[in-house]
C-alpha positions in Angstrom: -158.3 50.7 -119.0 -154.7 49.7 -118.5 -152.7 49.0 -121.8 -149.9 46.5 -121.4 -146.7 47.3 -123.4 -146.5 45.6 -126.8 -143.4 43.7 -128.3 -143.5 43.1 -132.1 -141.1 40.2 -133.0 -140.2 39.8 -136.9 -138.6 36.6 -138.0 -138.0 35.5 -141.6 -139.9 32.6 -142.9 -136.7 30.8 -143.4 -135.3 31.3 -139.8 -138.7 30.6 -138.2 -138.8 27.2 -140.0 -135.5 26.7 -138.6 -136.6 27.1 -135.2 -139.8 25.2 -135.6 -138.0 22.3 -137.2 -136.1 21.7 -133.8 -137.7 23.4 -130.8 -134.8 22.4 -128.7 -132.3 24.1 -130.9 -129.9 26.2 -128.6 -128.5 28.2 -131.4 -130.2 31.6 -132.0 -131.5 33.0 -135.2 -131.5 36.6 -136.3 -134.6 38.6 -136.0 -136.0 42.0 -135.1 -138.0 43.5 -132.3 -140.1 46.6 -131.9 -141.3 47.9 -128.5 -142.2 51.4 -129.7 -138.5 52.5 -130.6 -138.3 51.1 -134.0 -137.1 47.7 -135.2 -133.8 46.6 -133.5 -131.9 43.6 -134.5 -131.9 40.6 -131.9 -130.8 37.1 -131.7 -133.9 34.8 -130.7 -134.6 31.2 -129.8 -137.2 29.2 -128.0 -136.7 28.7 -124.2 -138.2 26.4 -121.3 -138.7 22.7 -121.1 -142.0 21.1 -121.6 -143.4 24.7 -122.7 -141.7 24.2 -126.1 -144.4 21.7 -127.1 -147.1 24.3 -126.7 -148.3 26.3 -129.5 -147.7 29.5 -127.5 -143.9 29.1 -126.9 -141.5 31.2 -124.6 -138.5 33.2 -126.2 -135.1 34.1 -125.2 -133.8 37.3 -126.7 -130.3 38.8 -126.9 -129.9 42.4 -128.1 -126.3 43.6 -127.9 -125.2 42.5 -124.6 -128.7 42.4 -122.8 -130.7 39.3 -122.4 -134.4 38.9 -121.9 -136.8 36.1 -121.4 -140.3 36.3 -122.5 -142.3 33.5 -120.7 -145.5 32.4 -122.4 -147.1 31.2 -119.2 -149.0 28.9 -121.3 -150.4 26.6 -118.3 -151.4 29.5 -116.3 -154.9 30.8 -117.3 -154.6 34.0 -115.1 -151.2 34.9 -116.5 -150.1 36.5 -113.2 -148.5 33.6 -111.4 -145.0 34.3 -112.3 -145.0 37.9 -111.5 -147.0 37.5 -108.4 -144.6 34.9 -107.1 -141.6 37.2 -107.9 -143.4 40.1 -106.0 -143.6 37.9 -103.0 -140.1 37.0 -103.1 -139.3 40.7 -103.3 -141.4 41.4 -100.3 -139.3 38.8 -98.4 -136.1 40.5 -99.5 -135.1 37.6 -101.8 -133.3 38.3 -105.0 -135.6 37.7 -107.9 -135.8 38.8 -111.6 -138.0 41.9 -112.4 -141.2 40.9 -114.0 -143.6 42.8 -116.2 -146.5 41.9 -118.3 -146.6 42.6 -121.9 -148.3 41.4 -125.2 -146.3 39.7 -127.9 -146.9 39.6 -131.7 -144.9 37.2 -134.0 -144.7 38.4 -137.8 -148.0 40.4 -137.0 -150.0 37.7 -135.3 -151.0 38.3 -131.7 -149.6 35.6 -129.4 -151.1 37.0 -126.3 -149.8 38.0 -122.8 -146.2 37.2 -121.9 -144.1 37.7 -118.7 -141.0 39.7 -119.6 -138.2 38.6 -117.3 -134.7 40.0 -116.8 -131.9 37.4 -117.1 -130.0 36.4 -113.9 -126.5 37.4 -114.9 -123.7 39.9 -114.2 -126.0 42.7 -115.2 -128.6 41.5 -112.8 -125.9 41.6 -110.0 -124.7 45.1 -111.1 -128.2 46.6 -111.0 -128.6 45.5 -107.4 -125.0 46.8 -106.6 -123.9 43.2 -105.7 -120.4 41.8 -105.7 -119.4 40.0 -108.8 -119.8 36.3 -108.6 -120.4 33.0 -110.4 -124.0 32.3 -111.5 -125.3 28.9 -112.3 -128.7 27.8 -113.7 -130.3 24.7 -112.3 -131.7 23.3 -115.5 -132.9 19.8 -114.4 -133.8 17.7 -111.3 -130.2 16.6 -110.8 -129.5 20.1 -109.3 -130.7 18.8 -105.9 -127.6 19.7 -103.7 -127.2 15.9 -103.1 -124.4 13.5 -104.2 -127.2 11.2 -105.3 -129.8 11.4 -108.2 -133.4 12.5 -107.5 -135.7 9.7 -106.8 -133.1 7.1 -107.3 -132.3 5.9 -103.9 -128.6 5.7 -103.5 -127.6 5.9 -107.2 -124.7 8.5 -107.3 -124.2 11.1 -109.8 -121.4 10.9 -112.3 -120.4 14.4 -111.4 -121.5 16.4 -108.5 -122.2 19.5 -110.8 -124.8 17.6 -112.8 -128.1 19.5 -113.3 -126.1 23.0 -113.7 -125.3 25.4 -116.5 -122.7 28.0 -115.9 -124.2 31.3 -116.7 -121.5 33.8 -115.6 -117.9 32.9 -114.8 -115.9 35.2 -112.5 -113.6 33.2 -110.3 -110.9 30.9 -112.1 -112.4 27.7 -111.2 -116.2 27.9 -110.8 -117.1 24.2 -111.4 -114.5 23.1 -108.7 -116.1 25.7 -106.4 -119.5 24.2 -107.0 -118.4 20.6 -106.7 -116.7 21.4 -103.3 -119.7 23.0 -101.9 -122.0 20.1 -102.9 -119.4 17.5 -101.6 -118.8 19.2 -98.2 -122.5 19.9 -97.8 -123.1 16.2 -98.0 -120.2 14.7 -96.1 -119.5 17.2 -93.3 -120.3 15.6 -89.7 -123.1 17.2 -87.7 -120.8 18.8 -85.1 -119.2 21.0 -87.8 -122.3 21.6 -89.9 -123.7 24.8 -88.2 -120.2 26.6 -88.5 -119.7 25.6 -92.1 -123.2 26.7 -93.1 -122.8 30.1 -91.5 -119.4 30.5 -93.5 -120.5 29.4 -97.0 -124.3 29.8 -97.0 -126.4 33.1 -96.3 -128.7 31.1 -94.1 -131.3 33.8 -93.1 -131.7 34.7 -96.9 -132.0 30.9 -97.6 -134.6 30.5 -95.1 -136.6 33.4 -96.6 -136.3 31.7 -100.0 -137.6 28.6 -98.5 -140.5 30.2 -97.0 -141.4 31.9 -100.2 -141.3 28.6 -102.3 -143.2 27.0 -99.5 -145.9 29.6 -99.5 -146.5 29.5 -103.4 -146.4 25.9 -103.7 -143.8 25.5 -106.2 -143.1 21.7 -106.2 -140.6 22.2 -109.1 -138.4 24.7 -107.6 -136.3 22.9 -104.8 -134.3 20.8 -107.4 -134.3 22.9 -110.4 -135.7 26.3 -111.8 -133.4 28.3 -109.8 -130.2 30.2 -110.2 -127.1 29.8 -107.7 -125.0 33.1 -107.1 -121.7 32.7 -105.4 -120.7 36.2 -103.9 -116.9 36.2 -104.2 -116.4 39.0 -101.7 -118.1 37.1 -98.9 -117.8 33.5 -100.2 -121.5 32.8 -99.6 -124.1 31.2 -101.6 -127.5 32.4 -102.5 -130.3 30.9 -104.5 -132.5 32.8 -106.7 -136.2 31.7 -107.9 -137.0 31.2 -111.5 -139.9 29.9 -113.5 -142.9 30.2 -111.2 -146.0 29.6 -113.5 -146.8 26.2 -111.8 -147.7 27.9 -108.5 -150.8 29.2 -106.5 -152.8 26.2 -106.9 -151.6 24.8 -110.2 -148.7 22.7 -110.9 -146.3 23.0 -113.9 -148.7 21.4 -116.1 -151.5 23.6 -115.3 -153.5 21.0 -113.4 -155.0 21.8 -109.9 -152.5 21.0 -107.3 -153.5 20.1 -103.7 -152.7 22.8 -101.3 -150.9 20.3 -99.1 -148.6 18.9 -101.8 -145.5 21.0 -100.8 -144.4 20.2 -97.2 -143.6 22.7 -94.6 -139.9 22.0 -94.9 -139.8 21.6 -98.7 -137.1 19.2 -99.7 -133.6 19.1 -101.3 -130.4 18.1 -99.5 -129.4 21.7 -98.7 -132.8 22.4 -97.1 -132.5 19.1 -95.2 -128.9 20.1 -93.8 -129.9 23.5 -93.0 -132.9 22.5 -90.9 -131.2 19.9 -89.1 -129.5 22.7 -87.1 -131.9 23.4 -84.3 -131.3 27.3 -84.2 -132.0 27.5 -88.0 -135.1 25.3 -87.7 -136.5 27.4 -85.1 -135.6 30.6 -87.0 -137.5 29.2 -90.0 -140.5 28.2 -87.9 -140.6 31.5 -86.2 -140.6 33.2 -89.6 -143.3 31.0 -91.0 -145.6 31.8 -88.2 -145.2 35.5 -88.6 -145.8 35.3 -92.3 -148.8 33.3 -91.9 -150.3 35.6 -89.3 -149.4 39.0 -90.9 -148.7 38.6 -94.6 -150.0 35.3 -96.2 -153.4 36.0 -95.5 -156.4 35.8 -97.8 -157.1 39.5 -97.7 -153.6 40.7 -98.3 -152.8 38.1 -100.9 -156.0 38.4 -103.0 -155.6 42.3 -102.9 -152.4 42.0 -104.8 -153.7 39.1 -107.1 -156.8 41.0 -108.0 -154.9 44.0 -108.7 -152.6 42.2 -111.2 -155.6 40.3 -112.7 -157.3 43.7 -113.5 -154.2 44.9 -115.1 -154.0 42.1 -117.6 -157.9 41.4 -118.0 -158.3 43.8 -121.1 -155.4 42.1 -122.8 -156.7 38.6 -121.9 -160.2 39.6 -123.5 -158.4 41.1 -126.7 -156.3 38.1 -127.1 -159.4 35.8 -126.7 -160.8 37.2 -130.0 -164.5 36.9 -128.8 -164.0 33.2 -127.1 -165.9 33.7 -123.9 -164.7 30.6 -122.4 -161.1 31.9 -122.3 -162.2 35.1 -120.3 -164.4 32.9 -118.1 -161.6 30.7 -117.1 -159.3 33.8 -116.4 -162.0 35.2 -114.2 -162.6 31.8 -112.5 -158.7 31.8 -111.3 -159.7 34.2 -108.5 -161.5 31.4 -106.8 -158.6 29.0 -107.5 -156.3 31.5 -105.7 -158.6 32.3 -103.0 -159.3 28.6 -102.2 -155.6 27.8 -102.5 -154.4 30.5 -100.0 -157.1 29.6 -97.4 -156.3 25.7 -97.7 -152.5 26.3 -97.9 -152.7 28.6 -94.9 -154.7 26.0 -92.8 -152.2 23.2 -93.8 -149.1 25.3 -92.8 -150.7 26.2 -89.4 -151.4 22.7 -88.7 -147.9 21.6 -89.6 -146.5 24.4 -87.4 -148.7 23.3 -84.4 -147.2 19.8 -84.8 -143.7 21.3 -84.8 -144.4 23.3 -81.8 -145.8 20.5 -79.8 -142.6 18.4 -80.6 -140.6 21.3 -79.1 
């Protein structure tokens, strides 16, 4: 039987009441954490969007200069969607946070299984021996790479940088760099677009990211729930996935999602402009065809999913406290995954065939 690492969080009743009084509070409170090395002081707050309304909440933790995220994955009965997704991105050579399953207790009360994620910051870059650069978080759906608001038709943004938070500042004028990127992306004439994209976007990398988000079916991740990294040495932008519990057949609220919900070409303004360049579009179609034939197959995907599920199942049973329906729902997710993979693969293959017939 595999035992997951355990994290004990201790918060005084006073500071816990402060957190619960306003779940949107961005200021941290002092707390302690013990993961087998004795209690250590930390700063703690809740994190996430709609997840803050659930009983099982996600946490942001800062210990010295190290930041962690403990994702509750409250809408995911399997508890594996986030890690499974990041494993897929890693297989595609796309930068993604390291993820590990742990169990968490708060003041002695077992909360259940969490996904421990590293923060996307300068330490994230350093661990991968990447050049320093500005890092932005896309925190809401205004981060759509457009000069217009999502779903608003032609209503322009008040600022081109709406929807982003600056996580790491390395350059003198990070906001100006982002605003210039968004403006030029939206206004550059088609004749100059391919050359500009080659200069400022890691296009092959971006197309691998696009393939990953399309395969996992993350409807949210095109216009928020990602990080942007600007490599100051090369001057190129890269995108890093974040928050992937609403994937593999379920949406961000935990409801069953249709396998055809996310289109082959995804959406957002950057994707639209990249795929408007014929060589880039052909590259993406060739990549997707290869993935559907040799990687994104029911046998290969389910092998990894079942391996992850077997690791967390004892902890699921323990946290369920004798409630059979929780374990039964967990076990039933294997069929959800299998159905999604089969249907998703069929849908994408049909869409690929249409594109090939168009030429």
